[in-house]
Structure formats: C-alpha cells, structure tokens
C-alpha positions as YAML, in Angstrom:
chain: A
units: angstrom
residues:
- id: 1
  name: MET
  ca: [57.55, -72.32, -127.14]
- id: 2
  name: ILE
  ca: [55.36, -69.48, -125.78]
- id: 3
  name: ARG
  ca: [51.70, -70.18, -126.49]
- id: 4
  name: LEU
  ca: [49.71, -67.00, -127.19]
- id: 5
  name: LEU
  ca: [46.12, -65.83, -127.19]
- id: 6
  name: LEU
  ca: [45.47, -62.81, -129.45]
- id: 7
  name: ALA
  ca: [42.31, -60.78, -129.04]
- id: 8
  name: ASP
  ca: [41.40, -57.74, -131.14]
- id: 9
  name: ASP
  ca: [38.03, -56.74, -132.55]
- id: 10
  name: GLU
  ca: [39.68, -55.66, -135.84]
- id: 11
  name: GLY
  ca: [40.06, -58.87, -137.82]
- id: 12
  name: LEU
  ca: [42.66, -57.54, -140.24]
- id: 13
  name: ILE
  ca: [44.93, -56.37, -137.42]
- id: 14
  name: ARG
  ca: [44.44, -59.59, -135.44]
- id: 15
  name: GLY
  ca: [45.18, -61.75, -138.48]
- id: 16
  name: ALA
  ca: [48.24, -59.75, -139.51]
- id: 17
  name: LEU
  ca: [49.63, -59.83, -135.99]
- id: 18
  name: ALA
  ca: [49.04, -63.58, -135.72]
- id: 19
  name: ALA
  ca: [50.86, -64.12, -139.03]
- id: 20
  name: LEU
  ca: [53.80, -61.93, -138.02]
- id: 21
  name: LEU
  ca: [54.19, -63.47, -134.57]
- id: 22
  name: ALA
  ca: [54.01, -66.97, -136.10]
- id: 23
  name: LEU
  ca: [57.26, -66.14, -137.92]
- id: 24
  name: GLU
  ca: [59.04, -66.04, -134.56]
- id: 25
  name: PRO
  ca: [60.59, -69.45, -133.78]
- id: 26
  name: ASP
  ca: [59.57, -69.45, -130.11]
- id: 27
  name: LEU
  ca: [56.02, -68.06, -130.40]
- id: 28
  name: THR
  ca: [52.82, -69.78, -131.47]
- id: 29
  name: VAL
  ca: [49.28, -68.44, -131.54]
- id: 30
  name: VAL
  ca: [46.93, -71.05, -130.02]
- id: 31
  name: GLY
  ca: [43.79, -68.93, -129.95]
- id: 32
  name: GLU
  ca: [42.22, -65.80, -131.38]
- id: 33
  name: ALA
  ca: [39.18, -63.78, -130.33]
- id: 34
  name: ALA
  ca: [37.28, -60.79, -131.71]
- id: 35
  name: ASP
  ca: [35.73, -59.57, -128.44]
- id: 36
  name: SER
  ca: [36.42, -59.50, -124.71]
- id: 37
  name: VAL
  ca: [33.92, -62.23, -123.78]
- id: 38
  name: THR
  ca: [35.27, -64.65, -126.37]
- id: 39
  name: ALA
  ca: [38.83, -63.81, -125.30]
- id: 40
  name: VAL
  ca: [38.09, -65.13, -121.81]
- id: 41
  name: GLN
  ca: [36.37, -68.24, -123.22]
- id: 42
  name: VAL
  ca: [39.25, -69.02, -125.59]
- id: 43
  name: ALA
  ca: [41.79, -68.45, -122.81]
- id: 44
  name: LEU
  ca: [40.00, -70.94, -120.55]
- id: 45
  name: ARG
  ca: [39.75, -73.50, -123.37]
- id: 46
  name: GLU
  ca: [43.27, -73.17, -124.83]
- id: 47
  name: ARG
  ca: [45.24, -72.35, -121.65]
- id: 48
  name: PRO
  ca: [47.82, -70.06, -123.33]
- id: 49
  name: ASP
  ca: [51.04, -69.00, -121.62]
- id: 50
  name: LEU
  ca: [50.34, -65.32, -122.29]
- id: 51
  name: ALA
  ca: [47.47, -63.18, -123.62]
- id: 52
  name: VAL
  ca: [47.83, -60.19, -125.93]
- id: 53
  name: LEU
  ca: [44.61, -58.18, -125.76]
- id: 54
  name: ASP
  ca: [43.37, -55.04, -127.45]
- id: 55
  name: LEU
  ca: [42.27, -52.51, -124.83]
- id: 56
  name: GLU
  ca: [39.30, -51.20, -126.83]
- id: 57
  name: MET
  ca: [37.35, -54.42, -127.39]
- id: 58
  name: PRO
  ca: [33.58, -54.63, -127.06]
- id: 59
  name: PRO
  ca: [31.41, -55.49, -125.26]
- id: 60
  name: GLY
  ca: [33.44, -54.65, -122.14]
- id: 61
  name: ASP
  ca: [37.06, -53.88, -122.80]
- id: 62
  name: GLY
  ca: [40.45, -55.56, -122.80]
- id: 63
  name: LEU
  ca: [41.14, -54.53, -119.23]
- id: 64
  name: ARG
  ca: [38.08, -56.38, -117.93]
- id: 65
  name: ALA
  ca: [39.03, -59.43, -119.98]
- id: 66
  name: ALA
  ca: [42.62, -59.18, -118.69]
- id: 67
  name: THR
  ca: [41.42, -59.06, -115.09]
- id: 68
  name: GLU
  ca: [39.22, -62.12, -115.59]
- id: 69
  name: ILE
  ca: [41.92, -64.08, -117.43]
- id: 70
  name: ARG
  ca: [44.48, -63.24, -114.75]
- id: 71
  name: SER
  ca: [42.14, -64.25, -111.94]
- id: 72
  name: LYS
  ca: [41.22, -67.57, -113.57]
- id: 73
  name: LEU
  ca: [44.53, -68.59, -115.16]
- id: 74
  name: GLY
  ca: [47.20, -66.42, -113.54]
- id: 75
  name: ILE
  ca: [48.95, -65.86, -116.87]
- id: 76
  name: PRO
  ca: [50.64, -62.61, -117.89]
- id: 77
  name: VAL
  ca: [48.69, -60.19, -120.08]
- id: 78
  name: VAL
  ca: [49.95, -57.56, -122.52]
- id: 79
  name: LEU
  ca: [47.46, -54.82, -123.42]
- id: 80
  name: VAL
  ca: [47.78, -53.20, -126.83]
- id: 81
  name: THR
  ca: [46.05, -49.87, -127.38]
- id: 82
  name: ARG
  ca: [45.44, -47.22, -129.99]
- id: 83
  name: HIS
  ca: [44.55, -44.66, -127.29]
- id: 84
  name: ALA
  ca: [47.25, -44.80, -124.64]
- id: 85
  name: ARG
  ca: [45.58, -42.90, -121.82]
- id: 86
  name: PRO
  ca: [47.71, -42.61, -118.66]
- id: 87
  name: ALA
  ca: [44.85, -43.28, -116.21]
- id: 88
  name: VAL
  ca: [44.13, -46.54, -118.02]
- id: 89
  name: LEU
  ca: [47.78, -47.48, -117.59]
- id: 90
  name: ARG
  ca: [47.48, -47.02, -113.84]
- id: 91
  name: ARG
  ca: [44.31, -49.14, -113.72]
- id: 92
  name: ALA
  ca: [45.96, -51.81, -115.87]
- id: 93
  name: LEU
  ca: [49.03, -52.01, -113.66]
- id: 94
  name: ALA
  ca: [46.83, -52.15, -110.56]
- id: 95
  name: ALA
  ca: [44.97, -55.08, -112.17]
- id: 96
  name: GLY
  ca: [48.24, -56.95, -112.69]
- id: 97
  name: VAL
  ca: [48.66, -56.38, -116.43]
- id: 98
  name: ALA
  ca: [52.33, -56.99, -117.20]
- id: 99
  name: GLY
  ca: [52.68, -55.17, -120.52]
- id: 100
  name: PHE
  ca: [51.18, -52.00, -121.95]
- id: 101
  name: VAL
  ca: [52.08, -50.99, -125.51]
- id: 102
  name: PRO
  ca: [50.69, -48.81, -128.30]
- id: 103
  name: LYS
  ca: [49.39, -50.38, -131.52]
- id: 104
  name: THR
  ca: [52.17, -48.57, -133.35]
- id: 105
  name: THR
  ca: [54.68, -51.04, -131.87]
- id: 106
  name: PRO
  ca: [56.39, -53.04, -134.66]
- id: 107
  name: ALA
  ca: [55.69, -56.79, -134.58]
- id: 108
  name: ALA
  ca: [59.36, -57.69, -133.98]
- id: 109
  name: ARG
  ca: [59.45, -55.34, -130.97]
- id: 110
  name: LEU
  ca: [56.16, -56.79, -129.69]
- id: 111
  name: ALA
  ca: [57.73, -60.26, -129.89]
- id: 112
  name: GLU
  ca: [60.61, -59.02, -127.69]
- id: 113
  name: ILE
  ca: [58.13, -57.51, -125.23]
- id: 114
  name: ILE
  ca: [56.18, -60.79, -125.12]
- id: 115
  name: ARG
  ca: [59.40, -62.63, -124.22]
- id: 116
  name: THR
  ca: [60.20, -60.02, -121.55]
- id: 117
  name: VAL
  ca: [56.75, -60.31, -119.99]
- id: 118
  name: HIS
  ca: [56.76, -64.12, -120.24]
- id: 119
  name: SER
  ca: [60.05, -64.17, -118.31]
- id: 120
  name: GLY
  ca: [58.31, -62.47, -115.38]
- id: 121
  name: ARG
  ca: [59.15, -58.83, -115.98]
- id: 122
  name: ARG
  ca: [56.89, -55.91, -116.83]
- id: 123
  name: TYR
  ca: [57.04, -53.66, -119.85]
- id: 124
  name: VAL
  ca: [55.39, -50.25, -120.22]
- id: 125
  name: ASP
  ca: [55.94, -48.13, -123.29]
- id: 126
  name: PRO
  ca: [58.22, -45.24, -122.20]
- id: 127
  name: GLU
  ca: [56.05, -42.51, -123.73]
- id: 128
  name: ILE
  ca: [52.92, -43.80, -122.02]
- id: 129
  name: ALA
  ca: [54.82, -44.04, -118.72]
- id: 130
  name: ALA
  ca: [56.08, -40.46, -119.05]
- id: 131
  name: SER
  ca: [52.54, -39.22, -119.74]
- id: 132
  name: ALA
  ca: [51.24, -41.06, -116.69]
- id: 133
  name: LEU
  ca: [53.77, -39.33, -114.47]
- id: 134
  name: THR
  ca: [52.66, -35.86, -115.56]
- id: 135
  name: GLU
  ca: [48.90, -36.38, -115.76]
- id: 136
  name: ASP
  ca: [46.47, -34.42, -113.60]
- id: 137
  name: ALA
  ca: [44.52, -36.24, -110.92]
- id: 138
  name: CYS
  ca: [40.88, -37.09, -111.58]
- id: 139
  name: PRO
  ca: [38.55, -34.53, -109.92]
- id: 140
  name: LEU
  ca: [35.50, -36.81, -110.06]
- id: 141
  name: THR
  ca: [34.08, -39.06, -107.36]
- id: 142
  name: ASP
  ca: [33.69, -42.80, -107.89]
- id: 143
  name: ARG
  ca: [29.91, -42.36, -108.20]
- id: 144
  name: GLU
  ca: [30.31, -39.62, -110.83]
- id: 145
  name: LEU
  ca: [32.66, -41.86, -112.80]
- id: 146
  name: GLU
  ca: [30.23, -44.78, -112.55]
- id: 147
  name: ILE
  ca: [27.40, -42.62, -113.92]
- id: 148
  name: LEU
  ca: [29.54, -41.16, -116.72]
- id: 149
  name: ALA
  ca: [30.57, -44.68, -117.77]
- id: 150
  name: VAL
  ca: [26.89, -45.55, -118.29]
- id: 151
  name: VAL
  ca: [26.20, -42.21, -120.02]
- id: 152
  name: ARG
  ca: [29.04, -42.88, -122.45]
- id: 153
  name: GLY
  ca: [27.05, -45.80, -123.85]
- id: 154
  name: GLY
  ca: [24.33, -43.34, -124.89]
- id: 155
  name: ALA
  ca: [21.73, -44.34, -122.31]
- id: 156
  name: PRO
  ca: [18.99, -41.84, -121.42]
- id: 157
  name: ILE
  ca: [18.71, -40.60, -117.82]
- id: 158
  name: ALA
  ca: [16.07, -43.20, -116.87]
- id: 159
  name: GLU
  ca: [18.31, -46.07, -118.01]
- id: 160
  name: VAL
  ca: [21.35, -44.55, -116.31]
- id: 161
  name: ALA
  ca: [19.34, -44.27, -113.08]
- id: 162
  name: ALA
  ca: [18.22, -47.89, -113.29]
- id: 163
  name: ALA
  ca: [21.76, -49.09, -114.06]
- id: 164
  name: VAL
  ca: [23.28, -47.34, -111.04]
- id: 165
  name: HIS
  ca: [20.27, -47.87, -108.73]
- id: 166
  name: LEU
  ca: [19.55, -44.17, -108.14]
- id: 167
  name: ALA
  ca: [16.61, -41.87, -108.76]
- id: 168
  name: PRO
  ca: [16.72, -39.92, -112.04]
- id: 169
  name: GLY
  ca: [16.92, -36.62, -110.15]
- id: 170
  name: THR
  ca: [19.92, -37.86, -108.17]
- id: 171
  name: VAL
  ca: [21.61, -38.92, -111.41]
- id: 172
  name: ARG
  ca: [21.00, -35.43, -112.85]
- id: 173
  name: ASN
  ca: [22.60, -33.90, -109.74]
- id: 174
  name: TYR
  ca: [25.70, -36.10, -110.08]
- id: 175
  name: LEU
  ca: [25.92, -35.29, -113.78]
- id: 176
  name: SER
  ca: [25.63, -31.55, -113.11]
- id: 177
  name: ALA
  ca: [28.46, -31.78, -110.60]
- id: 178
  name: ALA
  ca: [30.64, -33.77, -113.00]
- id: 179
  name: MET
  ca: [29.91, -31.39, -115.88]
- id: 180
  name: ALA
  ca: [30.83, -28.39, -113.70]
- id: 181
  name: LYS
  ca: [34.10, -30.01, -112.56]
- id: 182
  name: LEU
  ca: [35.08, -30.81, -116.15]
- id: 183
  name: GLY
  ca: [33.77, -27.61, -117.75]
- id: 184
  name: ALA
  ca: [31.58, -29.68, -120.07]
- id: 185
  name: ASP
  ca: [28.39, -28.36, -121.69]
- id: 186
  name: THR
  ca: [26.63, -31.73, -121.89]
- id: 187
  name: ARG
  ca: [26.66, -35.03, -120.05]
- id: 188
  name: HIS
  ca: [27.92, -36.71, -123.22]
- id: 189
  name: ALA
  ca: [30.83, -34.24, -123.46]
- id: 190
  name: ALA
  ca: [31.66, -34.93, -119.80]
- id: 191
  name: ALA
  ca: [31.57, -38.70, -120.40]
- id: 192
  name: HIS
  ca: [33.76, -38.33, -123.49]
- id: 193
  name: HIS
  ca: [36.26, -36.18, -121.58]
- id: 194
  name: ALA
  ca: [36.42, -38.74, -118.74]
- id: 195
  name: TRP
  ca: [36.94, -41.52, -121.29]
- id: 196
  name: GLN
  ca: [39.69, -39.56, -123.09]
- id: 197
  name: GLN
  ca: [41.49, -39.12, -119.77]
- id: 198
  name: GLY
  ca: [41.19, -42.83, -119.07]
- id: 199
  name: TRP
  ca: [39.11, -42.33, -115.93]
- id: 200
  name: ILE
  ca: [36.32, -44.54, -117.28]
...
C-alpha cells in the first residue's frame, strides 16, 4: 500500500482527487492539506510514502513545500500544476521533485505516475518537457528576480527595499533594468512576465 499526502488549496479538487485515488487498491490517502505550510506539518505527522502537491499553493508554493518535505523525510514528491512553466520544471527537478504533471492529467493516469515515482523513477509530462527544451534563457540577474518576486506580491517600493535589504533607490534601479530587459511598462508587468516564464 502506498500512503499518500495530498495538498491543494482548492478543496473541491483535493477532495475529488482523494476520492478517486482511494478507488485504487494499492493507494491510500493518509493526509490532506490546503496550503504549503500545513502540507509540511501533515507530512511530518503522518509520514506518507509519497506527497502529491499543487504547485500554486499559498502562502509559499508547492515547490518550497516539496523541498522542505524532501529534506526532512526524503520521500518522493509529485507536483501537479495548472500553469506548467518550463523554468519551474527545471527548478523542481533541481530540487529533487520526482514527478511533474499538469492538472489535466486523468486520475487513473496520475495513479500510474504515482506508482512509477514510488518505484524510484521520475516522470515529467512530455509536453512540459518539450517546452522546457525550447524555452529561452532568463535574461535577469538573481537580484532582479529576487526583487520581482517581492513586487509580485503587490508590495510598494519601501516594503520591497526592506524585504531585500536595499535602499529604495537601488531597488528602483534594479526594477528599471529588469523592466528594460523584459520590455515591460511597469514593475508589476515585469513581475508578472517573470512569473509566467517560471523564473520566480
């Protein structure tokens, strides 16, 4: 029996997936979570054999939760996403995530993927993998990405500066450079573009 943790902030999807996977004779859901912090807590309490996490889960994201679960328990993680961005795939694989699938995957196919990953192999959706191979490289520096990640949350310049330990003027300079590189009219458009590409 493969013991699973399911984490998705959308309760209807999480519940439906739990019910469908419970129909499989060798799978059992031992824990559910609605956010990334709770996912880690439930994983530590229930000690599942494998975690299936939504990538877009507040307050952090599924990738952060996956990294923490892997570091503390060493179990395989499958990330499920609505927005399969190739750069996120690369970060996920670098973090040791063993499966990466779109939310459009049928439950029976997901069950097969869970078995594959549990047996020690990796699975990446072929369309996501093909996109990752043809994607352009990120033109932004690590510092520009760090600042855009904070901007994406809607913080004003003063809060961004405090969060990244820089002066507001320095933050504006980094944002101007990032906006120019991305051809964006506003810092929010630049942050959204970087998020869409999976760079943040």
